[in-house]
C-alpha positions as MATLAB code, in Angstrom:
seq = 'XXXXXXXXXXXXXXXXXXXXXXXXXXXXXXXXXXXXXXXXXXXXXXXXXXXXXXXXXXXXXXXXXXXXXXXXXXXXXXXXXXXXXXXXXXXXXXXXXXXXXXXXXXXXXXXXXXXXXXXXXXXXXXXXXXXXXXXXXXXXXXXXXXXXXXXXXXXXXXXXXXXXXX';
ca = [
     -97.152   12.232 -113.033;
     -97.222   11.804 -116.713;
     -97.258   14.937 -118.710;
     -98.080   18.207 -117.813;
    -101.257   16.513 -115.667;
    -100.376   18.470 -112.623;
    -101.477   21.302 -114.630;
    -105.083   19.884 -116.625;
    -107.937   21.329 -114.890;
    -110.282   20.786 -118.167;
    -110.269   16.890 -118.653;
    -113.046   15.400 -122.174;
    -112.923   10.975 -121.184;
    -112.960    8.919 -123.843;
    -115.886    6.138 -124.613;
    -114.029    3.400 -124.258;
    -112.537    4.949 -120.611;
    -115.967    5.776 -119.631;
    -117.047    2.694 -120.637;
    -114.431    1.117 -118.448;
    -115.480    2.928 -115.341;
    -118.571    3.212 -115.528;
    -118.574   -1.219 -115.996;
    -115.751   -1.235 -112.984;
    -113.362   -3.153 -115.489;
    -111.202   -4.583 -112.938;
    -107.618   -4.276 -114.965;
    -108.616   -0.566 -114.539;
    -109.515   -0.367 -111.031;
    -106.474    0.564 -110.228;
    -105.170    3.079 -112.522;
    -108.166    5.061 -113.950;
    -108.462    5.154 -109.071;
    -105.692    6.685 -108.546;
    -105.653    9.311 -111.973;
    -109.030   10.310 -110.710;
    -108.153   10.701 -106.985;
    -105.144   13.196 -108.230;
    -107.452   14.975 -110.652;
    -109.503   15.830 -107.784;
    -107.376   17.037 -106.050;
    -106.417   19.438 -108.445;
    -110.227   20.591 -109.627;
    -110.262   19.493 -112.752;
    -113.313   18.917 -114.210;
    -114.580   16.024 -115.977;
    -116.148   16.621 -119.387;
    -117.261   14.105 -121.900;
    -118.034   14.320 -125.216;
    -122.513   14.455 -126.353;
    -120.219   11.613 -129.160;
    -119.718    9.740 -125.964;
    -122.903   10.006 -124.699;
    -124.444    8.323 -128.168;
    -122.491    5.694 -128.047;
    -122.799    5.034 -124.708;
    -126.312    4.817 -123.875;
    -126.457    3.100 -127.889;
    -125.119    0.511 -125.348;
    -127.472    1.210 -122.050;
    -130.368    1.277 -124.206;
    -130.279   -1.908 -126.167;
    -128.649   -3.941 -122.287;
    -131.655   -2.266 -120.176;
    -129.442   -0.238 -117.706;
    -129.506    3.035 -119.830;
    -131.180    4.980 -115.898;
    -128.164    3.661 -114.539;
    -126.065    4.548 -117.592;
    -127.185    8.096 -117.396;
    -127.756    8.352 -113.872;
    -123.520    7.513 -114.111;
    -123.093    9.729 -116.943;
    -124.818   13.185 -115.859;
    -123.005   12.689 -112.225;
    -120.058   12.283 -112.752;
    -119.253   14.490 -116.405;
    -120.074   17.615 -118.141;
    -120.946   16.850 -121.513;
    -119.811   19.363 -124.663;
    -121.967   19.803 -128.143;
    -120.185   17.573 -130.886;
    -121.105   21.544 -133.080;
    -120.090   22.945 -136.263;
    -116.723   24.263 -135.007;
    -116.020   20.901 -133.123;
    -117.006   19.071 -137.063;
    -114.765   21.057 -139.042;
    -112.037   20.372 -136.478;
    -112.610   16.700 -136.703;
    -112.412   17.046 -140.401;
    -109.261   19.512 -140.350;
    -107.803   16.275 -137.854;
    -109.469   13.265 -139.726;
    -108.039   14.968 -143.293;
    -104.323   15.339 -141.795;
    -104.325   12.281 -140.709;
    -106.981    9.425 -143.295;
    -108.131    6.114 -142.058;
    -106.406    3.727 -144.506;
    -108.609    2.977 -147.771;
    -108.869   -0.742 -147.161;
    -110.281   -0.327 -143.968;
    -113.252   -2.150 -142.862;
    -116.004   -0.068 -141.878;
    -116.098   -1.014 -138.409;
    -112.758   -0.144 -138.012;
    -113.731    3.759 -140.502;
    -116.286    4.209 -138.166;
    -114.277    3.974 -135.407;
    -112.292    6.195 -136.546;
    -115.089    8.514 -137.468;
    -116.027    8.721 -133.522;
    -112.823    9.043 -132.232;
    -112.082   12.440 -134.572;
    -115.037   13.581 -133.417;
    -114.289   13.093 -129.481;
    -110.885   15.040 -130.277;
    -112.253   17.804 -132.423;
    -114.507   18.269 -129.381;
    -111.786   18.572 -127.310;
    -109.824   20.980 -129.319;
    -112.595   23.934 -130.269;
    -113.598   23.234 -126.094;
    -109.722   23.918 -125.276;
    -109.546   20.701 -123.172;
    -105.753   20.753 -121.531;
    -105.842   16.175 -121.928;
    -108.138   13.387 -123.503;
    -108.183   10.288 -121.024;
    -108.342    7.012 -123.028;
    -107.883    3.638 -122.271;
    -107.676    3.206 -126.882;
    -103.894    4.853 -127.173;
    -103.571    2.526 -130.508;
    -106.719    4.704 -131.844;
    -106.017    8.173 -130.380;
    -101.880    8.485 -129.933;
    -101.368    9.272 -134.180;
    -103.410   12.215 -133.251;
    -100.928   13.808 -130.915;
     -99.370   16.338 -132.917;
    -102.382   16.973 -134.810;
    -104.392   18.532 -130.831;
    -102.911   20.727 -129.087;
    -104.147   18.564 -125.774;
    -102.517   15.912 -124.737;
    -103.206   12.465 -125.048;
    -103.385    9.827 -121.395;
    -103.431    6.589 -122.083;
    -104.722    4.621 -118.973;
    -102.965    1.208 -119.222;
    -104.709   -1.585 -117.658;
    -102.606   -3.560 -114.433;
    -104.389   -7.006 -114.465;
    -105.447   -8.432 -110.939;
    -103.931  -11.250 -109.640;
    -106.440  -14.057 -109.132;
    -109.362  -11.557 -109.406;
    -111.977  -11.730 -111.473;
    -111.816  -10.136 -114.766;
    -114.925   -7.529 -115.896;
    -113.881   -5.870 -119.372;
    -115.718   -2.950 -121.167;
    -115.546   -3.522 -125.033;
    -117.068   -0.521 -125.601;
];
C-alpha cells in the first residue's frame, strides 16, 4: 500500500478520477477497483466536491446522460460543499503556487477547479485526494495536509480502450 492508505477514512475523489470510474475507462478499471476494494474494507467514506458534481453534470447534461450520472454520484459519494471556507483555502493554495502568467485560458480554468477541489478537501479534513491527474495535483502536495494519491493507468492488452477526458 502506498503512503498512509491503511489509515484513510475520508477520501475525496477528483473529477478526473470520478469521470474515469463512471465511464468505465478500461485503463483504470483494475487499479481503481483494487483501490476501492481496499478502502471499502477499511470502511472509508467516499466524497466528491460540489465542484466535481458541477463539472461532471455539465458533460452529462450535454450528452443526455444526466440521470445516470447523478444516480452514480449520489449512490457512490457524499457531496461536500464548496463554501466560503473552501474558497479561502483554495485562494491560499493558489496564491502559494500560482498558474503561469502565459498559461492558456483552458489551463487557467483547470487550475482554478483543481485548487477549488483541494481547498474543499483541506477544510473538510480529508485524509486523501484520489486523482488520475498527478501532473495537476502533485505540485500542491506540500500545501495541503491530505495525501495526494495518483491512480496510474494499466492498459489492458487487446481491450477496447475507453477514455474519459474530463
